[in-house]
N, C-alpha and C positions, 0 to 999 in steps of 0.2 A: 029526352033532351038531346038536341043536336049540338055536340060539343067537339070542337077541334082543339085537341089538347096537346100540350107541349110541356116545359118544366116549371119550377115550382117552389121556390123558396126565397123569400126576401132576405132571410138571414142564412148565410151559407154555413153557419155553425149548426143548424138544425138538420139532422141526418134523415128525417122521416117526412114524407109528404102523406098526410092522412086524409081520410074522407072529410073530417071536420075542417081542416085547413083549406081543402079544395072548395068546400061549400062556402066558406067565408070569403075566399078570394073571388068566387064567381057569383056572389050574391047580388051584384049590381050589373050583371050581364051574362050572356050565354056562352061566351068564348073566353079563353084564357091564353094569353101569349106567355108561354113558359120560357124562363131564362135558364141558361146553363149554370149548374152548380157542381162543384167538385166534391162536395161532401155528402150528398144524398146517398143513403144506403138502401132505403125502403120506400116504395111508392105504393100506396093502397088507395085505389080508386074503384073499389068494388061497390056494386049496388047503387050506382049513380045515374042509371038510365042513359049512359053514354052510347051513342049510335055510331059516331065517326071519331076516329082517333088517329093522329099522325105522330109516329114515334121518332121522327127525324131529330127533334131537339134533344133526344136522349143519347144520340151518338156521342161517344166519347165520355160518357159518365163512368169514369174509371172505378168508382167505389160502389156502384149500384149492385145490390145483392138480391133484392126481392122486388118483383113487379106483379101486383095483383089487380087484374082488370076483370075479375069475375062478376057475375050477376049484372051484366049490362045488356045492351042491345046491339053489340058489335057484330056486323055481318061480314066484314072483311078487314084484314090487317096486314101490314107489311112489317115483318120482324127484322128486316135487313139492318136497321140502325142498331139493333142489340148485338150485332157481331162485334161492335166496338166497346162492349161492356164486359171486360174480361173477368169480372168477379161475380157475374150474375149466377145465382144459385137456384132461384125459384121463379118460375113463370106460371101464373094461374090465369087461364082464359076460360074457365068453366062457366057454364050458365049463360052463354051468349047465343048468337044466331049464325055462327060460322058454318059455312058449307065446305070451305077449302082453307087449308093452312099450309104454308111452306115453312118447315122447321129447319131448313138447311143452315141458316145463320146461327141457330142455337146448337146444332149438332157439332159444330166445330169446337165448342167449348169443352175444356176438361173440368171446369168448375161446376157446370150445371148439375143440380142434384134432383130437382123435382119439376116435372112438367104436367100440368093438369088441363086437359082439353075436354073433360067430361061435360055432358048435358049441353051439347051443341046440336048441329044438324050436319055434321061433317060426313062427306062422302069420299073425300080424297085428302091424303096427306103426302106431301113431298118431303123426303128426308134424305140425308146422307149418313154414312156410317159414323157412329160416335167414335172418337179416337181411342186408341189404346190408353189404358189407365184413366178412362172416363170415370167421373164421380157420380154419374147418374144412378140414383137409388129408387126413384118412384116415377112411373109413367102411367097416367090415367087418361083413357080415351073412351070411357064407358058412356052408354046412353047417347049414341050417335047413329048414323045411318050407313056405316061402312059395310060393304059387301066383301071386301078383301083388304088385307093388311100385310105388308112385307116386314118381317121381323129381322131381316138381315142387318139393318143398321145397328141392332143391339148385340151383335155377336161378340163384340169386345168389351161389353159392359159387365165387367167382373164384379162390380159393386151393386148391380141392379137387384133390388129386393121385392118390389111391388110392380106387377104388370097387370093392369085392369082393362080388359077388353069386353066386358060384359055389356049386354043390352044393345047390341048392334044387329046387323043383318048378315053377319059373316057366314059364308057357305063353305069356305076352304081357307086353311092357313097352314103354313109350314112351320112347325115348332123347332125344327132342327137347329136354327141359329141360337137357340137358348141353351144348347147342350154345354156351353162353356161359361154360362152365367152362374157361377158356383155359389153366389150369395143369394140367389133367388129364393124367396120365402113364400110369396103368394102369387098365384096365377089365376085370374078370374075370367072364365070363358063362358059362363052360363048366359042364358037368354040370347042365343044366337041361332043360326039356321044350319048348323053342321049336320050332315048325315053321318059322316065318318071323320074321325080325328086320330091321326097317328101320334101317340104319346111317347114314342121311344125316347125322345130327347129329355123327357122329364123323369124317367124312372130312376136314374142314378144320382140325382142332385141331392146332396146330403142335407142341405139346409131348407129344402122345400117342405113347408108345413101345411099348405092348403092349396088344393086345385079344385075349382068349381067348374062343372060341365053339366049340361042338361042330361037327364036320365034317358032321353030318347036318342042321344048321340051314340053311335057305335064306336067303341074305342079299339084301336089296333096297335100292335107293336111288332118290332122285328123279333122273330122266334129265337134268335141267338141271345137275346136278353132275358129269356125265360129262366136261365140258370144263374142270374145275378144273385150273389150272396147278400146283397144289400139293395133294398128298394126304398126310395125316399118316403118319409112319413106322409107327405102330401098325396102320394099316389097309392098308398097302401089300401085305403078305403075303396079305390076304384079297381084294384087288381083283379077282382073276380069278374069284372066286365070286359077285361082286355082279351081280344082275340089275337093270337100269335100268328100273324099272317106273313108269309114270305114276300108279299107285295109291299110291306110297310117300308 
């Protein structure tokens, strides 16, 4: 469905725009002129075969917390209008046809907690550093076509718990920016094209429970860390594979 979308609620007391409401409102046509509402907190437009979407009408949605556009046919999207949604916590764009996405408007937010870009065709992501005291807890960008990915925007994300980069074409990545992500629990890096991966930044993270990486990938670390009295649980199973290289 070719649907140019905007906002959503005849009754401003209703805080949710659901799939059912959307289908009802669009049952007599292919487009919907959405009107601004000050009360909407959640918009769920997943699985509606939407190909084109304009978010400009969402600018200024002061109470919007969740936006789910997953499982559609969206190939490009401008997230700029979401910069004016100060309470946005969750953005789900998984299962679309995106090749490029600019997350810079989202990166400014201290409220954003979860971003899901998995199962697209993404080859490039533009980002800015998340601010100090960022609330970001989950970042998913698995099953895309990335060959490189810059983790520096995450270096102040002290609340980050899930980082999922599996199922891409990554050949190189610098994990050093994660060294201060003290809440990190899960790092998924399997099904990529790494020859060598320096895991020094992950060895000391106390809350790290699971790290996945292909068996064929050569793991290296700074030899000065070999004497660590504590190794994160998530790296313990890989410790026997680590080569303590002075070049790490």
